C-alpha positions in Angstrom: -4.0 -41.2 -2.4 -0.9 -39.7 -0.5 0.8 -43.0 -1.2 0.3 -42.6 -5.0 1.4 -39.2 -4.9 4.7 -40.0 -3.0 5.4 -42.9 -5.0 4.7 -40.5 -8.2 7.0 -37.8 -6.9 9.7 -40.1 -6.3 9.5 -41.4 -9.9 9.5 -38.2 -11.2 11.9 -35.9 -9.7 16.0 -35.8 -9.1 16.5 -33.1 -6.3 17.4 -30.6 -8.7 14.7 -30.2 -11.7 11.2 -29.7 -10.2 7.8 -31.2 -11.5 5.3 -28.4 -11.6 2.1 -29.1 -9.4 -0.2 -28.9 -12.3 1.5 -31.6 -13.9 0.4 -34.1 -11.0 -3.1 -32.5 -11.0 -3.9 -33.1 -14.8 -1.6 -35.5 -16.0 -0.6 -37.9 -13.3 -4.1 -38.0 -11.3 -6.8 -37.7 -13.8 -9.3 -40.3 -12.2 -9.4 -37.4 -8.9 -10.6 -33.8 -9.1 -8.1 -31.3 -9.4 -9.2 -29.4 -6.3 -8.5 -33.0 -4.3 -5.1 -33.7 -5.9 -3.8 -30.0 -5.5 -5.1 -30.0 -1.5 -3.3 -33.7 -1.0 0.0 -32.1 -2.7 0.0 -29.0 -0.4 -0.9 -31.4 2.8 2.1 -33.2 1.8 4.4 -30.2 1.5 3.0 -29.0 4.8 3.6 -31.6 6.5 7.3 -31.4 5.7 6.9 -35.0 3.4 7.9 -33.0 0.0 10.8 -30.4 -0.8 8.8 -27.6 -2.9 8.8 -24.3 -3.9 7.1 -21.7 -6.4 4.7 -24.7 -7.2 7.1 -27.6 -8.2 8.1 -30.4 -6.2 11.8 -31.2 -6.0 12.2 -34.2 -3.7 10.7 -36.2 -1.0 12.1 -35.1 2.5 14.2 -37.5 4.6 10.8 -37.8 6.7 8.7 -38.3 3.6 11.4 -41.3 2.4 10.9 -42.9 5.7 7.4 -42.8 5.5 7.3 -44.0 1.7 9.8 -47.0 2.8 7.7 -48.0 5.6 4.1 -48.1 3.2 5.7 -49.2 0.3 5.2 -52.7 0.5 1.1 -53.9 -0.5 1.3 -55.8 2.4 1.7 -53.5 4.8 0.2 -50.4 2.9 -3.2 -52.9 2.7 -3.0 -53.7 6.7 -2.3 -50.4 7.5 -5.3 -49.0 6.1 -7.2 -51.7 7.4 -6.5 -50.7 10.9 -6.7 -47.1 10.4 -10.1 -47.3 9.3 -11.2 -49.6 12.1 -9.7 -46.7 14.3 -11.0 -44.1 12.2 -7.3 -42.3 12.1 -6.1 -41.3 9.0 -3.6 -38.7 9.2 -0.2 -39.1 8.2 1.4 -39.3 11.8 -1.5 -42.0 12.5 -0.5 -43.8 9.5 3.2 -43.8 10.0 2.4 -45.0 13.6 0.4 -48.0 12.3 2.7 -49.0 9.4 5.1 -49.2 12.1 3.8 -51.2 14.2 2.4 -53.6 11.0 5.8 -53.8 10.2 6.9 -54.8 13.8 4.3 -57.6 14.0 5.4 -58.6 10.3 9.2 -59.0 11.5 8.1 -60.7 15.3 6.1 -63.6 12.5 9.1 -64.0 10.3 11.2 -64.4 13.0 9.1 -67.3 14.7 8.1 -64.9 17.9 4.4 -65.2 17.5 
């Protein structure tokens, strides 16, 4: 859900005009419980991934942009989730570390350094 939220926020905001949190909980993620959606949104704010004020999202932070850039690829994201699940580590810090390692492995293989 965090990846979907970051992708959606990136698409909707411009750093100036904000989107209210209720817009996301009701309009953008109707398949998720509102309380669950708001919890994850608050987590993104508290973890420094999203710039927000007074119930509005304004932009991703540089940290949010970097994390999203690392997990944007379905290949990287799916492998990151697989490893995370095996390890039982689902925090953003763990996902970020795993994604970095997945990317490093992909780079090694694409350069022929098996």
